C-alpha positions as CSV (number, residue, x, y, z in Angstrom):
1,M,94.8,118.2,100.9
2,S,91.4,117.3,99.4
3,T,88.6,118.6,101.5
4,T,86.3,116.0,100.0
5,E,88.4,113.2,101.7
6,I,89.6,114.6,105.0
7,E,89.6,118.1,106.4
8,L,92.1,119.1,109.1
9,S,90.9,122.1,111.1
10,E,93.2,125.0,111.9
11,S,93.0,124.1,115.6
12,A,93.9,120.5,115.0
13,A,96.8,121.5,112.7
14,K,98.2,123.9,115.4
15,R,97.9,121.2,118.1
16,I,99.6,118.5,116.0
17,A,102.4,120.9,115.2
18,T,102.9,121.7,118.9
19,L,102.9,118.1,119.9
20,V,105.3,117.1,117.1
21,A,107.7,119.9,118.1
22,A,107.6,118.7,121.8
23,E,108.5,115.2,120.7
24,G,111.6,116.5,118.8
25,V,111.4,113.8,116.1
26,E,111.8,115.0,112.5
27,D,109.0,114.1,110.1
28,L,106.6,112.9,112.8
29,K,103.0,112.6,111.7
30,L,99.7,112.0,113.5
31,R,98.4,108.6,112.4
32,I,94.6,108.1,112.6
33,A,93.4,104.5,112.3
34,V,90.0,102.9,112.6
35,S,89.8,99.4,114.1
36,G,87.0,97.1,115.1
37,G,86.0,97.4,118.7
38,G,84.8,100.1,121.1
39,C,81.3,100.3,122.4
40,S,79.8,101.1,119.0
41,G,81.6,98.7,116.6
42,F,84.5,100.8,115.4
43,Q,87.0,102.9,117.3
44,Y,89.4,105.7,116.4
45,G,93.1,105.3,117.2
46,F,95.6,108.2,117.4
47,S,99.3,107.8,117.5
48,F,102.5,109.5,116.3
49,D,104.5,107.8,113.5
50,D,107.5,108.7,111.4
51,A,106.8,106.0,108.8
52,V,104.6,106.1,105.8
53,N,103.4,102.8,104.4
54,A,102.5,101.9,100.8
55,D,98.7,102.1,101.6
56,D,98.9,105.4,103.5
57,R,97.4,108.7,102.4
58,L,98.8,112.0,103.7
59,F,96.7,115.1,104.6
60,K,98.6,118.3,105.4
61,R,97.7,121.7,106.7
62,E,100.4,124.2,107.6
63,Q,103.2,122.3,109.5
64,A,100.9,119.4,110.4
65,T,100.6,116.1,108.6
66,V,98.0,113.4,109.3
67,V,98.5,109.9,107.9
68,I,95.6,107.5,107.3
69,D,95.7,104.0,105.8
70,E,93.4,103.3,102.9
71,T,91.1,100.9,104.8
72,S,90.5,103.5,107.6
73,L,90.1,106.2,105.0
74,D,87.1,104.3,103.5
75,L,85.4,104.8,106.9
76,L,86.6,108.4,107.4
77,R,86.0,109.9,104.0
78,G,84.5,113.4,104.3
79,A,85.4,113.7,108.0
80,V,86.7,116.8,109.8
81,I,89.5,116.3,112.3
82,D,89.4,119.0,115.0
83,F,91.0,119.8,118.3
84,V,88.6,121.1,121.0
85,E,89.4,122.6,124.4
86,D,86.5,123.1,126.8
87,L,85.6,122.6,130.5
88,A,85.6,118.9,130.0
89,G,89.2,118.8,128.7
90,A,91.1,118.9,125.5
91,S,91.0,116.3,122.7
92,F,91.0,115.5,119.1
93,Q,87.5,115.0,117.7
94,I,86.4,113.5,114.5
95,R,83.1,114.7,112.9
96,N,82.5,111.7,110.7
97,P,79.6,111.9,108.2
98,N,79.8,108.1,107.7
99,A,79.0,107.4,111.4
100,Q,75.3,106.6,112.0
101,S,75.8,106.7,115.8
102,S,78.6,107.2,118.2
103,C,79.2,106.6,121.9
104,G,79.3,109.2,124.6
105,C,83.1,109.4,124.6
106,G,83.2,110.1,120.9
107,N,86.0,107.5,120.3
108,S,83.8,104.8,118.8
109,F,81.1,104.8,116.2
110,S,78.9,102.5,114.1
111,I,77.9,102.6,110.4
112,G,74.7,101.3,109.0
């Protein structure tokens, strides 16, 4: 995994591994995609996938694998994928250096 492209925190890696184990599907990966929409212009999408497409890049830490397509990677380059648990709940969070602003929910963002 290249930390200059995507960094997967230890907390996120542990949570992904736990969720994958609970699904019981071999070779399952967390897919992160960016699509148009949301309240700020772009939105993050999270899903589990056992397929790897020709334009996908894999990022691994311990037993966890994240897959991101090349188009989404252009908007996520340098981001940190984290898993945070607090009084408000538990969720994956993306600290994206390319986002100039984001909405209150943290699931959508805008770039210049």
